[in-house]
VOTIKE-6286 format. One record per residue (C-alpha): x, y, z; residue number from 1; residue in three letters. Coordinates in Angstrom, 3 decimals, m for minus. Example, Ala and Ser with C-alpha at 12.3 -4.5 7.8 and 13.67 -1.06 7.14 Angstrom:
% residues 2
[[12.300, m4.500, 7.800], 1, ALA]
[[13.670, m1.060, 7.140], 2, SER]
//
This chain:
% residues 550
[[1.008, 43.265, 3.873], 1, MET]
[[m1.589, 41.125, 2.060], 2, SER]
[[0.955, 40.233, m0.647], 3, TRP]
[[3.394, 38.966, 1.979], 4, GLN]
[[0.631, 36.900, 3.581], 5, VAL]
[[m0.249, 35.202, 0.305], 6, PHE]
[[3.385, 34.529, m0.626], 7, THR]
[[3.939, 33.057, 2.842], 8, GLY]
[[0.942, 30.781, 2.360], 9, LEU]
[[2.177, 29.715, m1.082], 10, ALA]
[[5.612, 28.960, 0.366], 11, GLY]
[[4.056, 26.947, 3.187], 12, GLY]
[[2.010, 24.882, 0.741], 13, VAL]
[[5.103, 24.341, m1.424], 14, GLY]
[[7.208, 23.141, 1.525], 15, LEU]
[[4.376, 20.896, 2.675], 16, PHE]
[[4.038, 19.278, m0.775], 17, LEU]
[[7.816, 18.876, m1.106], 18, LEU]
[[7.985, 17.283, 2.334], 19, GLY]
[[5.120, 14.916, 1.488], 20, MET]
[[6.839, 13.871, m1.740], 21, GLN]
[[10.169, 13.207, m0.004], 22, LEU]
[[8.477, 11.259, 2.795], 23, MET]
[[6.448, 9.165, 0.364], 24, THR]
[[9.402, 8.420, m1.934], 25, ASP]
[[11.628, 7.488, 0.993], 26, GLY]
[[9.054, 5.255, 2.637], 27, LEU]
[[8.267, 3.516, m0.655], 28, LYS]
[[11.965, 2.876, m1.309], 29, GLN]
[[12.644, 1.548, 2.179], 30, SER]
[[9.471, m0.490, 2.532], 31, ALA]
[[8.247, m1.159, m1.023], 32, GLY]
[[8.518, m4.950, m0.904], 33, LYS]
[[7.007, m5.056, 2.565], 34, SER]
[[4.017, m3.099, 1.270], 35, LEU]
[[3.471, m5.631, m1.502], 36, GLN]
[[3.956, m8.646, 0.782], 37, GLN]
[[1.515, m7.335, 3.387], 38, ILE]
[[m1.092, m6.481, 0.763], 39, LEU]
[[m0.838, m9.928, m0.831], 40, SER]
[[m1.199, m11.714, 2.532], 41, ARG]
[[m3.691, m9.495, 4.328], 42, SER]
[[m6.852, m9.673, 2.230], 43, THR]
[[m8.262, m13.029, 3.331], 44, SER]
[[m11.182, m11.285, 5.072], 45, THR]
[[m12.838, m7.884, 4.512], 46, PRO]
[[m11.689, m6.550, 7.895], 47, LEU]
[[m8.082, m7.627, 7.287], 48, ARG]
[[m8.150, m5.990, 3.857], 49, GLY]
[[m9.492, m2.723, 5.290], 50, ILE]
[[m7.006, m2.793, 8.169], 51, ALA]
[[m4.003, m3.477, 5.917], 52, SER]
[[m5.050, m0.697, 3.510], 53, GLY]
[[m5.399, 1.765, 6.401], 54, ALA]
[[m2.139, 0.802, 8.133], 55, LEU]
[[0.016, 0.828, 5.004], 56, ILE]
[[m1.448, 4.117, 3.761], 57, THR]
[[m0.776, 5.641, 7.188], 58, SER]
[[2.796, 4.337, 7.082], 59, ALA]
[[3.772, 5.423, 3.567], 60, VAL]
[[1.545, 8.540, 3.558], 61, GLN]
[[0.409, 7.782, 0.015], 62, SER]
[[m2.962, 6.323, m0.898], 63, SER]
[[m1.901, 6.362, m4.575], 64, SER]
[[0.977, 3.956, m3.816], 65, ALA]
[[m1.434, 1.530, m2.140], 66, VAL]
[[m3.950, 1.882, m4.980], 67, THR]
[[m1.284, 1.256, m7.642], 68, VAL]
[[m0.031, m1.831, m5.805], 69, ALA]
[[m3.604, m3.139, m5.508], 70, SER]
[[m4.228, m2.600, m9.228], 71, ILE]
[[m0.991, m4.460, m9.966], 72, GLY]
[[m2.064, m7.459, m7.896], 73, PHE]
[[m5.501, m7.530, m9.561], 74, VAL]
[[m3.972, m7.345, m13.050], 75, ASN]
[[m1.494, m10.100, m12.183], 76, ALA]
[[m4.291, m12.349, m10.957], 77, GLY]
[[m2.927, m12.387, m7.384], 78, LEU]
[[m5.905, m10.571, m5.885], 79, MET]
[[m9.610, m10.412, m6.660], 80, GLN]
[[m11.306, m7.103, m7.460], 81, LEU]
[[m13.411, m7.412, m4.304], 82, LYS]
[[m10.299, m7.787, m2.114], 83, GLN]
[[m8.725, m4.730, m3.761], 84, ALA]
[[m11.850, m2.669, m3.047], 85, ILE]
[[m11.569, m3.525, 0.648], 86, TYR]
[[m8.020, m2.151, 0.518], 87, ILE]
[[m9.369, 1.033, m1.090], 88, ILE]
[[m11.787, 1.396, 1.835], 89, TYR]
[[m8.880, 1.100, 4.250], 90, GLY]
[[m6.741, 3.462, 2.200], 91, SER]
[[m9.369, 6.184, 2.610], 92, ASN]
[[m9.189, 5.701, 6.364], 93, LEU]
[[m5.373, 5.757, 6.246], 94, GLY]
[[m5.290, 9.160, 4.523], 95, THR]
[[m6.898, 10.702, 7.613], 96, THR]
[[m3.628, 10.175, 9.506], 97, MET]
[[m2.272, 13.413, 7.994], 98, THR]
[[m4.975, 15.419, 9.750], 99, GLY]
[[m4.066, 13.840, 13.077], 100, TRP]
[[m0.357, 14.611, 12.548], 101, LEU]
[[m1.203, 18.250, 11.832], 102, VAL]
[[m3.580, 18.508, 14.790], 103, ALA]
[[m1.419, 16.711, 17.378], 104, ILE]
[[2.085, 17.848, 16.429], 105, ILE]
[[1.567, 20.919, 14.276], 106, GLY]
[[m0.400, 22.825, 16.938], 107, PHE]
[[1.184, 21.563, 20.165], 108, HIS]
[[4.924, 21.429, 19.496], 109, VAL]
[[7.484, 24.099, 18.708], 110, GLU]
[[7.972, 22.948, 15.134], 111, ILE]
[[11.327, 24.576, 14.336], 112, LYS]
[[12.943, 22.841, 17.312], 113, VAL]
[[12.783, 19.459, 15.550], 114, PHE]
[[11.940, 20.332, 11.908], 115, ALA]
[[15.208, 22.080, 11.028], 116, LEU]
[[17.471, 19.392, 12.608], 117, PRO]
[[15.429, 16.700, 10.858], 118, ALA]
[[15.984, 18.408, 7.501], 119, ILE]
[[19.725, 18.756, 8.153], 120, GLY]
[[20.281, 15.191, 9.373], 121, VAL]
[[18.034, 13.720, 6.679], 122, GLY]
[[19.729, 15.467, 3.764], 123, MET]
[[23.173, 14.634, 5.188], 124, LEU]
[[22.203, 10.937, 5.285], 125, MET]
[[20.837, 11.154, 1.766], 126, ASN]
[[24.010, 12.774, 0.427], 127, LEU]
[[26.498, 10.503, 2.199], 128, LEU]
[[24.583, 7.283, 1.558], 129, MET]
[[23.387, 7.602, m2.010], 130, THR]
[[21.863, 4.105, m2.132], 131, GLN]
[[20.254, 1.652, 0.220], 132, GLY]
[[17.785, 1.907, 3.050], 133, ARG]
[[19.654, 4.570, 5.043], 134, TYR]
[[19.516, 6.975, 2.116], 135, ALA]
[[15.759, 6.387, 1.922], 136, ALA]
[[15.393, 6.954, 5.671], 137, ILE]
[[17.329, 10.209, 5.278], 138, GLY]
[[14.860, 11.292, 2.646], 139, LYS]
[[11.999, 10.468, 5.029], 140, VAL]
[[13.572, 12.579, 7.809], 141, LEU]
[[14.111, 15.550, 5.508], 142, ALA]
[[10.567, 15.248, 4.194], 143, GLY]
[[9.229, 15.043, 7.742], 144, PHE]
[[10.960, 18.298, 8.649], 145, GLY]
[[9.785, 20.109, 5.501], 146, LEU]
[[6.257, 18.752, 6.078], 147, PHE]
[[5.946, 20.469, 9.473], 148, PHE]
[[7.890, 23.556, 8.436], 149, LEU]
[[5.279, 24.055, 5.714], 150, GLY]
[[2.512, 23.673, 8.299], 151, ILE]
[[4.175, 26.333, 10.477], 152, ASP]
[[4.257, 28.793, 7.564], 153, LEU]
[[0.597, 28.060, 6.736], 154, MET]
[[m0.383, 28.644, 10.384], 155, LYS]
[[1.314, 32.036, 10.362], 156, SER]
[[m0.220, 32.942, 6.998], 157, GLY]
[[m3.771, 32.066, 8.002], 158, PHE]
[[m3.399, 33.890, 11.327], 159, SER]
[[m2.545, 37.069, 9.395], 160, ASP]
[[m5.305, 36.380, 6.871], 161, LEU]
[[m8.083, 36.356, 9.468], 162, GLN]
[[m10.760, 38.906, 8.558], 163, GLY]
[[m9.183, 39.791, 5.189], 164, MET]
[[m11.432, 37.405, 3.167], 165, ILE]
[[m15.185, 37.848, 3.816], 166, PRO]
[[m16.685, 34.333, 3.866], 167, LEU]
[[m19.588, 35.038, 6.223], 168, THR]
[[m22.133, 35.225, 3.396], 169, ALA]
[[m21.181, 31.798, 2.125], 170, LEU]
[[m21.137, 30.301, 5.620], 171, GLU]
[[m24.727, 31.400, 6.139], 172, GLU]
[[m25.925, 30.214, 2.741], 173, GLY]
[[m27.522, 26.971, 3.935], 174, GLY]
[[m27.211, 23.950, 1.656], 175, LEU]
[[m25.871, 26.070, m1.222], 176, LEU]
[[m23.109, 27.455, 0.982], 177, GLY]
[[m22.220, 23.931, 2.103], 178, MET]
[[m21.976, 22.782, m1.521], 179, VAL]
[[m19.748, 25.777, m2.336], 180, VAL]
[[m17.287, 24.881, 0.445], 181, PHE]
[[m17.322, 21.221, m0.634], 182, VAL]
[[m16.395, 22.478, m4.111], 183, GLY]
[[m13.582, 24.617, m2.674], 184, ILE]
[[m12.119, 21.580, m0.912], 185, GLY]
[[m12.426, 19.512, m4.096], 186, PHE]
[[m10.711, 22.173, m6.223], 187, LEU]
[[m7.874, 22.554, m3.715], 188, MET]
[[m7.140, 18.826, m3.956], 189, THR]
[[m7.550, 18.839, m7.731], 190, LEU]
[[m5.079, 21.719, m8.167], 191, VAL]
[[m2.476, 20.457, m5.693], 192, MET]
[[m3.075, 16.736, m6.468], 193, GLN]
[[m2.751, 16.091, m2.745], 194, SER]
[[m5.639, 15.663, m0.353], 195, SER]
[[m3.131, 15.815, 2.516], 196, SER]
[[m2.135, 19.351, 1.496], 197, ALA]
[[m5.717, 20.544, 1.179], 198, SER]
[[m6.644, 18.956, 4.545], 199, ILE]
[[m3.648, 20.634, 6.195], 200, ALA]
[[m4.625, 23.984, 4.673], 201, MET]
[[m8.216, 23.539, 5.857], 202, THR]
[[m7.136, 22.691, 9.403], 203, LEU]
[[m4.773, 25.647, 9.631], 204, THR]
[[m7.342, 27.995, 8.072], 205, ALA]
[[m9.986, 26.901, 10.580], 206, ALA]
[[m7.549, 27.149, 13.485], 207, ALA]
[[m6.615, 30.653, 12.317], 208, GLY]
[[m10.258, 31.749, 12.280], 209, GLY]
[[m10.420, 32.267, 8.507], 210, VAL]
[[m13.322, 29.825, 8.059], 211, VAL]
[[m15.959, 28.656, 10.523], 212, ALA]
[[m16.131, 25.058, 11.702], 213, LEU]
[[m19.110, 23.949, 9.504], 214, PRO]
[[m17.469, 25.456, 6.419], 215, ALA]
[[m14.165, 23.777, 7.235], 216, ALA]
[[m15.978, 20.445, 7.665], 217, ALA]
[[m17.475, 20.861, 4.186], 218, CYS]
[[m14.004, 21.616, 2.786], 219, MET]
[[m12.695, 18.405, 4.379], 220, VAL]
[[m15.508, 16.492, 2.675], 221, ILE]
[[m14.632, 18.128, m0.654], 222, GLY]
[[m10.934, 17.313, m0.225], 223, ALA]
[[m11.892, 13.692, 0.397], 224, ASN]
[[m13.815, 13.613, m2.905], 225, VAL]
[[m10.858, 15.289, m4.630], 226, GLY]
[[m8.666, 12.242, m3.973], 227, THR]
[[m10.605, 10.443, m6.725], 228, THR]
[[m9.112, 12.749, m9.369], 229, SER]
[[m5.742, 10.987, m9.169], 230, THR]
[[m7.332, 7.557, m9.625], 231, ALA]
[[m9.509, 8.786, m12.512], 232, VAL]
[[m6.544, 10.374, m14.321], 233, LEU]
[[m4.447, 7.231, m13.817], 234, ALA]
[[m7.251, 5.037, m15.199], 235, ALA]
[[m7.553, 6.905, m18.523], 236, ILE]
[[m6.456, 4.451, m21.209], 237, GLY]
[[m5.548, 1.878, m18.554], 238, ALA]
[[m6.629, m1.756, m18.252], 239, THR]
[[m10.263, m2.640, m17.416], 240, PRO]
[[m9.361, m3.640, m13.861], 241, ASN]
[[m7.635, m0.288, m13.293], 242, ALA]
[[m10.750, 1.548, m14.449], 243, ARG]
[[m12.971, m0.633, m12.264], 244, ARG]
[[m10.778, 0.199, m9.279], 245, MET]
[[m10.989, 3.913, m10.098], 246, ALA]
[[m14.776, 3.638, m10.422], 247, ALA]
[[m15.009, 1.903, m7.029], 248, ALA]
[[m12.896, 4.693, m5.524], 249, HIS]
[[m15.207, 7.354, m7.013], 250, VAL]
[[m18.368, 5.543, m5.877], 251, ILE]
[[m17.077, 5.216, m2.316], 252, PHE]
[[m15.934, 8.827, m1.965], 253, ASN]
[[m18.991, 10.412, m3.581], 254, ILE]
[[m21.446, 8.247, m1.627], 255, ALA]
[[m19.608, 9.061, 1.604], 256, THR]
[[m19.597, 12.786, 0.780], 257, ALA]
[[m23.324, 12.886, m0.036], 258, VAL]
[[m24.252, 11.151, 3.215], 259, VAL]
[[m21.902, 13.389, 5.233], 260, ALA]
[[m23.364, 16.605, 3.753], 261, VAL]
[[m26.940, 15.468, 4.288], 262, LEU]
[[m26.396, 14.681, 7.972], 263, ILE]
[[m23.708, 17.321, 8.639], 264, LEU]
[[m25.473, 19.002, 11.607], 265, PRO]
[[m25.890, 15.606, 13.278], 266, LEU]
[[m22.225, 14.707, 12.657], 267, LEU]
[[m21.011, 18.057, 14.016], 268, LEU]
[[m23.076, 17.604, 17.172], 269, TYR]
[[m21.954, 13.994, 17.619], 270, LEU]
[[m18.245, 14.738, 17.250], 271, PHE]
[[m18.512, 17.795, 19.507], 272, THR]
[[m19.920, 15.554, 22.229], 273, GLN]
[[m17.241, 12.923, 21.630], 274, LEU]
[[m14.464, 15.521, 21.824], 275, GLN]
[[m15.810, 16.781, 25.128], 276, GLN]
[[m16.323, 13.311, 26.626], 277, GLN]
[[m12.897, 12.067, 25.531], 278, TRP]
[[m11.358, 15.389, 26.666], 279, MET]
[[m9.383, 15.790, 23.453], 280, LEU]
[[m7.386, 19.015, 23.394], 281, ASP]
[[m6.487, 20.842, 20.223], 282, GLY]
[[m9.685, 22.731, 19.507], 283, GLY]
[[m10.809, 23.032, 15.899], 284, VAL]
[[m7.878, 21.149, 14.347], 285, ALA]
[[m8.412, 18.043, 16.490], 286, THR]
[[m12.154, 18.204, 15.865], 287, PHE]
[[m11.668, 18.287, 12.081], 288, LEU]
[[m9.167, 15.410, 12.203], 289, ALA]
[[m11.715, 13.375, 14.178], 290, MET]
[[m14.478, 14.438, 11.769], 291, PHE]
[[m12.367, 13.351, 8.749], 292, HIS]
[[m11.752, 9.900, 10.231], 293, THR]
[[m15.324, 9.572, 11.468], 294, GLY]
[[m17.186, 10.215, 8.232], 295, PHE]
[[m14.791, 7.967, 6.275], 296, ASN]
[[m15.445, 5.208, 8.792], 297, LEU]
[[m19.159, 5.874, 8.365], 298, LEU]
[[m18.733, 5.474, 4.601], 299, GLY]
[[m17.014, 2.101, 5.076], 300, VAL]
[[m19.804, 0.878, 7.352], 301, LEU]
[[m22.470, 2.021, 4.883], 302, LEU]
[[m20.894, 0.537, 1.748], 303, LEU]
[[m19.444, m2.655, 3.208], 304, LEU]
[[m22.740, m4.607, 2.943], 305, PRO]
[[m23.116, m3.533, m0.719], 306, PHE]
[[m19.561, m4.352, m1.850], 307, THR]
[[m20.514, m7.619, m3.570], 308, THR]
[[m23.232, m5.873, m5.573], 309, ARG]
[[m20.834, m3.086, m6.516], 310, MET]
[[m18.228, m5.625, m7.715], 311, VAL]
[[m20.826, m7.446, m9.829], 312, ASN]
[[m21.942, m4.112, m11.298], 313, PHE]
[[m18.378, m3.043, m12.123], 314, LEU]
[[m17.626, m6.375, m13.810], 315, LYS]
[[m20.381, m5.620, m16.330], 316, THR]
[[m18.679, m2.332, m17.205], 317, ARG]
[[m15.490, m1.527, m19.141], 318, PHE]
[[m15.783, m4.802, m21.077], 319, ARG]
[[m15.090, m3.401, m24.557], 320, ALA]
[[m11.350, m2.989, m23.997], 321, ALA]
[[m11.086, m6.313, m22.210], 322, GLU]
[[m12.671, m8.157, m25.106], 323, GLU]
[[m10.439, m6.457, m27.626], 324, ASP]
[[m7.569, m8.900, m28.063], 325, GLU]
[[m5.337, m6.272, m29.609], 326, ALA]
[[m5.087, m4.387, m26.303], 327, ARG]
[[m2.905, m5.618, m23.442], 328, PRO]
[[m4.787, m7.057, m20.501], 329, ARG]
[[m2.023, m6.951, m17.910], 330, PHE]
[[0.277, m4.058, m18.849], 331, LEU]
[[m0.547, m0.822, m17.089], 332, ASP]
[[1.540, 2.369, m16.828], 333, ASP]
[[0.592, 2.657, m13.160], 334, THR]
[[2.914, m0.335, m12.530], 335, LEU]
[[6.050, 1.396, m13.856], 336, ILE]
[[7.047, 2.573, m10.360], 337, ASP]
[[6.686, m0.969, m8.982], 338, ALA]
[[9.253, m3.025, m10.981], 339, PRO]
[[8.398, m6.427, m9.523], 340, ASP]
[[4.683, m5.943, m10.270], 341, LEU]
[[5.566, m4.710, m13.756], 342, ALA]
[[7.724, m7.829, m14.173], 343, HIS]
[[4.770, m10.055, m13.225], 344, LYS]
[[2.476, m8.182, m15.622], 345, ALA]
[[4.978, m8.679, m18.461], 346, LEU]
[[5.155, m12.420, m17.766], 347, VAL]
[[1.357, m12.659, m17.885], 348, MET]
[[1.144, m10.659, m21.122], 349, GLU]
[[3.927, m12.701, m22.764], 350, LEU]
[[2.157, m15.931, m21.839], 351, GLN]
[[m0.950, m14.549, m23.512], 352, ARG]
[[1.056, m13.613, m26.635], 353, ILE]
[[2.563, m17.095, m26.695], 354, GLN]
[[m0.872, m18.742, m26.630], 355, LEU]
[[m2.092, m16.551, m29.499], 356, ILE]
[[1.010, m17.357, m31.584], 357, SER]
[[0.543, m21.091, m30.914], 358, ILE]
[[m3.066, m20.855, m32.023], 359, LYS]
[[m2.023, m19.065, m35.225], 360, VAL]
[[0.700, m21.619, m35.941], 361, ALA]
[[m1.537, m24.647, m35.373], 362, GLU]
[[m4.266, m23.050, m37.470], 363, ASP]
[[m1.826, m22.678, m40.360], 364, ALA]
[[m0.320, m26.163, m40.091], 365, ILE]
[[m3.676, m27.931, m39.764], 366, ASN]
[[m5.423, m25.968, m42.534], 367, THR]
[[m4.717, m27.743, m45.808], 368, GLU]
[[m5.439, m26.384, m49.294], 369, ALA]
[[m7.217, m23.278, m47.960], 370, SER]
[[m6.358, m19.855, m46.595], 371, PHE]
[[m7.511, m19.167, m43.035], 372, SER]
[[m8.874, m15.589, m42.671], 373, PRO]
[[m8.324, m15.792, m38.919], 374, ARG]
[[m4.536, m15.759, m39.356], 375, ILE]
[[m4.558, m12.208, m40.704], 376, SER]
[[m6.608, m10.965, m37.730], 377, ALA]
[[m4.350, m12.772, m35.252], 378, ASP]
[[m1.228, m11.276, m36.845], 379, ARG]
[[m2.703, m7.808, m36.301], 380, PHE]
[[m3.367, m8.682, m32.648], 381, VAL]
[[0.196, m9.945, m32.149], 382, LEU]
[[1.726, m6.895, m33.823], 383, ASP]
[[m0.285, m4.589, m31.544], 384, SER]
[[0.633, m6.540, m28.417], 385, LEU]
[[4.290, m6.644, m29.471], 386, SER]
[[4.338, m2.851, m29.771], 387, ASN]
[[2.682, m2.550, m26.362], 388, ALA]
[[5.306, m4.827, m24.778], 389, VAL]
[[8.129, m2.838, m26.380], 390, GLY]
[[6.690, 0.486, m25.202], 391, THR]
[[6.104, m0.836, m21.679], 392, PHE]
[[9.625, m2.291, m21.483], 393, ALA]
[[11.081, 1.044, m22.650], 394, SER]
[[9.231, 2.962, m19.943], 395, LYS]
[[10.274, 0.383, m17.375], 396, LEU]
[[13.924, 0.593, m18.432], 397, ARG]
[[13.931, 4.369, m17.910], 398, ARG]
[[13.015, 3.870, m14.233], 399, GLY]
[[15.242, 2.815, m11.352], 400, HIS]
[[15.200, m0.924, m11.939], 401, LEU]
[[16.736, m3.588, m9.721], 402, PRO]
[[19.668, m5.239, m11.468], 403, GLU]
[[17.930, m8.610, m11.920], 404, ASP]
[[14.867, m6.991, m13.536], 405, VAL]
[[17.013, m4.898, m15.903], 406, ALA]
[[19.046, m7.926, m16.956], 407, GLU]
[[15.941, m10.017, m17.646], 408, SER]
[[14.200, m7.485, m19.940], 409, LEU]
[[16.068, m8.624, m23.107], 410, PRO]
[[14.587, m12.101, m22.577], 411, HIS]
[[11.096, m10.588, m22.668], 412, ALA]
[[11.799, m8.718, m25.900], 413, LEU]
[[13.419, m11.800, m27.461], 414, ALA]
[[10.387, m13.942, m26.573], 415, ALA]
[[8.066, m11.345, m28.120], 416, THR]
[[10.118, m11.280, m31.319], 417, ARG]
[[10.045, m15.083, m31.657], 418, TYR]
[[6.271, m15.251, m31.095], 419, PHE]
[[5.561, m12.518, m33.653], 420, VAL]
[[7.851, m14.203, m36.210], 421, GLU]
[[5.931, m17.449, m35.596], 422, MET]
[[2.796, m15.685, m36.841], 423, ALA]
[[4.633, m14.359, m39.908], 424, GLU]
[[5.861, m17.860, m40.739], 425, LEU]
[[2.364, m19.228, m40.121], 426, ALA]
[[0.967, m16.867, m42.772], 427, ALA]
[[3.586, m18.084, m45.276], 428, GLU]
[[2.872, m21.731, m44.404], 429, ILE]
[[m0.857, m21.223, m44.844], 430, ASP]
[[m0.378, m19.766, m48.326], 431, GLN]
[[2.129, m22.452, m49.336], 432, GLN]
[[m0.181, m25.257, m48.187], 433, GLN]
[[m2.903, m23.970, m50.482], 434, SER]
[[m0.585, m25.017, m53.360], 435, GLN]
[[0.356, m28.422, m51.926], 436, GLN]
[[0.113, m31.513, m54.129], 437, VAL]
[[m2.184, m34.223, m52.739], 438, THR]
[[m1.187, m37.159, m55.019], 439, ASP]
[[2.053, m38.186, m53.287], 440, LEU]
[[3.790, m41.466, m52.530], 441, SER]
[[3.025, m43.155, m49.222], 442, ASP]
[[6.563, m42.604, m47.933], 443, GLU]
[[6.538, m38.902, m48.782], 444, LEU]
[[3.004, m38.420, m47.475], 445, GLY]
[[3.872, m40.116, m44.166], 446, GLN]
[[7.039, m38.036, m43.812], 447, SER]
[[5.105, m34.782, m44.395], 448, LEU]
[[2.459, m35.870, m41.860], 449, ALA]
[[5.217, m36.773, m39.379], 450, GLY]
[[6.741, m33.297, m39.697], 451, MET]
[[3.377, m31.689, m39.007], 452, ARG]
[[2.759, m34.005, m36.064], 453, LYS]
[[6.171, m33.139, m34.608], 454, LEU]
[[5.382, m29.437, m34.973], 455, ALA]
[[2.014, m29.821, m33.201], 456, ILE]
[[3.669, m31.733, m30.331], 457, VAL]
[[6.098, m28.864, m29.711], 458, VAL]
[[3.387, m26.220, m30.030], 459, LEU]
[[1.030, m28.051, m27.671], 460, ASP]
[[3.835, m28.356, m25.102], 461, ALA]
[[4.200, m24.571, m25.201], 462, GLY]
[[0.644, m24.225, m23.842], 463, ARG]
[[1.828, m25.713, m20.542], 464, LEU]
[[3.419, m23.120, m18.247], 465, GLU]
[[5.634, m25.779, m16.636], 466, GLN]
[[6.646, m27.487, m19.894], 467, ALA]
[[10.206, m28.770, m19.558], 468, ASP]
[[12.497, m27.882, m22.436], 469, GLU]
[[14.265, m31.223, m21.951], 470, ALA]
[[11.044, m33.044, m22.874], 471, ASP]
[[10.703, m31.218, m26.217], 472, LEU]
[[12.249, m32.341, m29.514], 473, PRO]
[[15.616, m30.669, m30.078], 474, THR]
[[16.540, m28.512, m33.042], 475, THR]
[[18.782, m31.381, m34.230], 476, GLN]
[[15.737, m33.679, m34.394], 477, VAL]
[[13.854, m31.055, m36.387], 478, LEU]
[[16.749, m30.596, m38.771], 479, GLU]
[[17.017, m34.373, m39.264], 480, LYS]
[[13.306, m34.611, m40.143], 481, HIS]
[[13.597, m31.693, m42.530], 482, TYR]
[[16.687, m33.070, m44.276], 483, GLU]
[[14.980, m36.457, m44.744], 484, HIS]
[[11.874, m34.820, m46.254], 485, ILE]
[[14.029, m32.579, m48.430], 486, LYS]
[[15.847, m35.591, m49.880], 487, SER]
[[12.525, m37.305, m50.612], 488, LEU]
[[11.192, m34.184, m52.343], 489, LEU]
[[14.356, m33.820, m54.421], 490, LEU]
[[14.073, m37.475, m55.455], 491, ARG]
[[10.393, m36.993, m56.346], 492, ALA]
[[11.307, m33.988, m58.453], 493, GLY]
[[14.090, m35.882, m60.225], 494, ALA]
[[11.713, m38.803, m60.955], 495, CYS]
[[9.049, m36.488, m62.360], 496, GLY]
[[6.524, m37.084, m59.573], 497, GLN]
[[6.633, m33.353, m58.855], 498, LEU]
[[7.241, m30.370, m61.064], 499, SER]
[[10.210, m28.168, m60.268], 500, GLY]
[[7.922, m25.425, m58.947], 501, ARG]
[[5.945, m27.857, m56.761], 502, GLN]
[[9.147, m29.349, m55.402], 503, MET]
[[10.572, m25.934, m54.451], 504, VAL]
[[7.272, m24.820, m52.873], 505, THR]
[[7.042, m27.940, m50.720], 506, MET]
[[10.700, m27.722, m49.652], 507, ILE]
[[10.087, m24.107, m48.582], 508, GLU]
[[6.909, m25.182, m46.792], 509, LEU]
[[8.756, m27.817, m44.731], 510, MET]
[[11.596, m25.388, m44.049], 511, LYS]
[[9.123, m22.817, m42.765], 512, ASN]
[[7.502, m25.401, m40.492], 513, ILE]
[[10.954, m26.302, m39.152], 514, GLU]
[[11.772, m22.617, m38.579], 515, ARG]
[[8.392, m22.019, m36.910], 516, LEU]
[[8.952, m24.870, m34.465], 517, VAL]
[[12.467, m23.639, m33.693], 518, LYS]
[[11.043, m20.190, m32.974], 519, HIS]
[[8.493, m21.786, m30.630], 520, ALA]
[[11.287, m23.556, m28.724], 521, ILE]
[[13.441, m20.410, m28.546], 522, LYS]
[[10.485, m18.259, m27.507], 523, GLY]
[[9.549, m20.749, m24.786], 524, GLN]
[[13.155, m20.724, m23.513], 525, ALA]
[[13.312, m16.898, m23.493], 526, ALA]
[[9.988, m16.682, m21.651], 527, LEU]
[[11.176, m19.289, m19.133], 528, ARG]
[[14.377, m17.279, m18.479], 529, ASN]
[[12.350, m14.112, m17.981], 530, PHE]
[[9.911, m15.865, m15.643], 531, SER]
[[12.722, m17.515, m13.649], 532, GLN]
[[14.294, m14.091, m13.058], 533, ALA]
[[11.005, m13.052, m11.454], 534, LEU]
[[10.961, m16.160, m9.250], 535, GLN]
[[14.533, m15.504, m8.117], 536, GLU]
[[13.618, m11.903, m7.316], 537, GLU]
[[10.608, m13.076, m5.267], 538, SER]
[[12.758, m15.538, m3.323], 539, ARG]
[[15.309, m12.801, m2.616], 540, ALA]
[[12.523, m10.489, m1.433], 541, GLY]
[[11.150, m13.198, 0.848], 542, ALA]
[[14.547, m13.671, 2.497], 543, VAL]
[[15.144, m9.962, 3.063], 544, GLU]
[[13.480, m8.809, 6.331], 545, PRO]
[[11.776, m5.732, 4.926], 546, ASP]
[[8.696, m5.884, 7.155], 547, VAL]
[[10.582, m4.168, 9.935], 548, GLY]
[[10.866, m1.071, 7.786], 549, ALA]
[[7.193, m0.383, 8.327], 550, LEU]
//
């Protein structure tokens, strides 16, 4: 009998998790752009940021999706860290919606009456309409049915489990017993990687009489702390802003948990009175759902006045990786599932690579008769960033990319290749200039200076994000300058002004400068094409009325 009870519980948890995954995936697919648009527009004030985080998390049933989107906006420079933290506050409130769904529907409605038809209709929609919003809605319906079917199995399992597990000793263990139940809730979330699943299990266990109300409240607190494990795991090896966000998430949840445990008797009394005054039916399950929302709201109210101090503290941490130029500042694996945010991050990182390559090139061209040690260090930085871009683009390509994003990726890789080759040419130029002859005719000296000046003009134009390719010298102009200088060098060699070796070295030097400038123009064009694809995608997203999907 006990074996059947435990297998039933395991099956209920499995169905619940599968339903949550289908619901989350479907909602993200049908309302992904709306989520990003609302987040970007709804953080002008702390209250709006908290409200948008709570509403979107409630809608998509995934705090991780909201957190990832917030990290993406911070990395792309579209949102400040402080604004993103307000969204994290709201996201913690939004996760409490699962408890209310379980309490209101799971214990008051005959679940199989609507769960099984929802699964059937949802999967039929998903099979017949393999793409588009209706397929995503079908996935949501099927997930919704599995979600409540799992709750029904857990209810039955915990009803049969009542009295089989002796927890009375722990429930009477005072503060130590409370800490133990907080740890149980934390471990449940850590193992299942879903606070919603552990909250649902806690509610059904309490409703089935397996654990007492104070113990169940402690488990809810522990499950709330367990949500930080996902953010911490995602932040390992991630960008500094991602780790700051994860740290803010941990600080909020742990501070809220500590306060809730310390004043638990007061909270239990307060919410008991509120449940009686508001005449809320549902018994233990409704009480725990209200308790979950209440202590998270308490945490927001307690930490809201200290948010500015927390942001200033976090900005002094995780600086080592940020100051290391060889590590990407905008690329983050958490953005892979959000192609438009990943696209923005790639644009930002490529612009950074371009600026480094321009600096290397100008350093080489302007450094005469000496070798710049900085060029070698910058080449290492560019090689590392190039590998990071290639790896990120590969991971992005393996996902389900929109057609415009997939078609624009080659432009990103082409731009990276041109910028890295600029650094390689800069190293050759720097070495060749250390052998340059200084005693030259005025005509030849002016022509060499003109070539360098032309190169600097093109490179400086590349620093401007809105630089117009039409305003830059063309490759034909570069070739004409090079051919003129080449003829002067050949004449100088024939007249004995230069040795054969000096003549060849200087011809190669001018050729490398010409090639470097051409690479700068081609890299700028490739980056512009990649960036324009992002702008076209944003305009298309603005036209499409996705907000209604929420």
